N, C-alpha and C positions, 0 to 999 in steps of 0.2 A: 768883141766882148762875149757875145753869146756863144760863138764858136769855141772860145777858151773854156767856158763853163761846161759845154757839152764834152769837150776833150777830157777835162778834169774828171767829170762824172764817169765817162767811159773808162778812164784809167783806174779810178777807184773800184769800179765794178770788176774789171779784169783782175785787179789785185785781190779782191774778195774771193772771186772764183778760184784763183790760184791757191790761196791759203786753204780754202775748203777742200779742194781736190787733193792737195798735198797731205791733208790730214786724213782724207777719206779712203785712200787706196790701201789695200792690204792683200797679203798672200795667204790663202786658207791653210797652206802648209805651216805657216808661222804659228797658227793657232795650236797645232799639234806639238810644235816645238816650244810652245810657251813664250816665244819671243814677241808675240803680238797679243794684246789684250783688247778685245772689242770695246769693253767698258771704259778703258783708259782713253781710247779715241773718242768715244761718245762724251766723256766728261770734258774733254777739250772743246768739242763742238758746242757744248752748253755755253761756255764763255764766249765763243765766237758769235753765237746767236745774240747774246746780250748787247753786242756792239751795234746791232741793227734794230733793236726794239726799245721803245720808250715806255716807261711806267709813269703813271700819274704822280705828281709831286706828293700827293697824300700817302704814297707808299714809303716815304722816307728814302727814296732812291738817291737823293743828293746829300743825305746826312751820313757822313763818313764815320761817325762814331757808332752807328748801328750796322750790324752785319748784313750781308747779302745772304738770304736764307734759301737753301735748296732742300725741299722735302722729298723723301723717297718713300713710296708706298710699298710696304712689305719688306721682308728680309731678302736681300739680294746682294750679290758681290759688287753691285754698282755703288753702293754706299761706301765700300772700302776704296774703290777706284777714285771716287770723288774726294774722299778724305786725303788720299795720297796726292792727288792732283792739286788740291787747294790748301795744303799745309802752309805753303808760302805764297802761292799765287792769289791775287785778289781779283774780284770781279767789280768793274766800274769803280775802282779805287776803294773798295770796301772789303774787309776781311770776310771770309765765307764760312758760314755755319751750315753743317749738314744735319738734318733732322729726319730720323727714320720713324714713320708712323705705321701702325699695324692695320688701320682701317680707314676707309675714305670718310667715315663719319667724324674722324678727329683731325681733319686737315686744319692746321693752324694758319696764321697769317704768314705767308712765305712769298718769295718772288717767283720761284719755279717749283712746280710739282712734277716729279718724274714717276711715271707708272710703268714698271717693268713688265715683261711678258708674263711672269708668274702671277701678277696681280691684274691680269686683263679682265677678270670677272668683275672687278671693282670699277672698271672704266666708266660705265654708264652712270653709276651713282656719284662718282667723283665729279664728272662733268656737270650733272644736274646741280650739285651743291655749289660749284664755284664758277659756272659759266659766265655769270655777270660780274665776276670779280677780276681785278687786274693781276691774276696769277697765271704765269705761262705754264700751260699744261703740255708736257712732252711725254710721248709714249713710244713703244717699240712693238706694237701688235699689228697684225695684218689689218689694213684698212682703218687704222686708228684715227687718221685725220678725217676720213669721211664719217666717223662716228662722233666727231666733235672736238678732238684734241687740237691744239694749235699747231704743234709740230709732231710728226711721227717719223721715226727712223725706219729704214728698210735696207736690205742688202740685195743688190742687183749687180750682176756681172762682176762679182768679187769686190764690190765697193759699197761703202756705207753711203746711202743717200738719205734724203729727207723730203717729206711732203708737208705742205702747209695748208691749213684750212683758213682761208682769208675771211670767211664769214664769221668764224669763231673768234678771230682776232678782233673784228669790228665790235662784236657783242661784249667782249671783255673789257674794253676801254684801253687795251694795249695798242700802241701804234707800231707798225712794222714798216721798215724801209723797203722801197721797191727793189733795192739792190739785193736784199735777201730773197725776195719773191722770185727774182730772175734766176736764182741759183737753185730753186726748188721745183718739185712737181706740185702745182697748185690745185687744190681741191676746194670747190665752193658749194655750199648747200648740199653736201653729200655726193656731188658729181665731180668728175675730173674735168679740168679745163686744159 
């Protein structure tokens, strides 16, 4: 019985890794040919992350009449990629609403806050404002996870990878699956593990 559970968990983990890796690989030449869009890949990653994160019931995560809200800080082409990706696709069986905000001072209630490279200067303020709230903070700036975001994208060896700050997750009230942690570079309390 225990052996079956371990095998099932291992198979699920391997499936998760395979899905993430298949989404993550890209050829830099494709960027020049416009056949690849980094933000389209990252927008798909966001949905994959939500499969392994639990929000408190108070966030209305199980109310399918309310949208899943992704906020994007600042004007960036990422909001267009998100809109294209989630015209039809749902997250956690909820329609997706994309909200662009111009300043970290006006972060509404949302499920995910994405902070693009262009808004890196807003990162410390945004983290201070919502670090205790169950809002998944995702960034793409160098060392973003060690600065307190929950998940930070990076590019290494021509692949999109991500790092996770486990301490930030614990503080937010969000729960993360160990399966996702095993697929990431884990950062705790500003240091790498």
